[in-house]
FIDREN-279489 format. One record per residue (C-alpha): x negated, y, z; residue in one letter. Coordinates in steps of 0.001 Angstrom, whole numbers, plus 500000, padded with zeros to 6 digits. Each point is the difference from the previous one (the first is absolute). Layout:
% residues N
XYZA;...
This chain:
% residues 83
511094523709505479M;496702502494500138K;498410496776497687D;502905500349497473E;499266503621499702I;496255499583499864K;500322497612497291N;502663501513498094A;497653501439497117G;498141496432499800E;499735498544496768S;501001496509499480K;496369498982499464R;499123501828503314E;502704498175501941K;499024496554498647F;496272500428500938V;501119501398503603R;502352497094500381I;497812497296498447A;496783501067501887E;501950500029503272A;501862496415499425R;496880498385498636T;497670501213503046N;502956498541502080K;499685496620498382I;496348499784500230I;500351500930503689D;502507497077500416T;497922497410497985V;496953500945502360Q;502066499296503011L;501207496698498602L;496182499214499625G;499810500511503665N;502139496675500387L;496845498281498672S;498621499916503772N;500396496228500884A;499138500816503516N;503214501774500390A;502433498333497113Y;500601496390498884E;500718499792496414Y;499493497257497183S;498904500511496359K;503372499190498992K;501313502952502001D;497318502366498277I;500705498741496527D;503526500719500575Q;499320503538501276I;497925501129497173F;502089498036497294K;502986502057501263A;497954503406499991I;498777499098496564E;503529499346498712E;500922503385501470A;497390501951498316V;500706498341496552A;503481500842500445E;499159503615500922A;497697500368496891K;502571498255497828G;502429502737500696R;497496502877498786F;499567497592496731N;503875500045499776K;500164496483500507S;503077498167501655D;500091500691503670S;501604497246502030K;499984502281503333G;498253499578503185P;499074496807501593K;499800499392503778R;497336498021501398F;499878497200502675S;497774497328501116L;503068497807500831N;499785496755498090Q;
C-alpha cells in the first residue's frame, strides 16, 4: 500500500525505468547463478544439456524482444531437459 502511494505521481517512463531495471538485474543475477552449474566437480552435464539450456534462454529473449517490436507473441514456453 505504501509503495502504491509513493509511486502514485510516477510517470509511465519513470515506472518503466524502475521496473525494467529491477527485472533486468534479477535476470542477470539468475543467469550468473546458472553459470554456477558449470562446476564439473559438483554437477554432471553434457554439451547437449548446455545447448538445450541456452537455446531455450535465447528463444525466450527473442520472444520478449519481439513483444517490444510488436511482433506476434506465442506466449511463454516452459523449459525441460527431459527428452
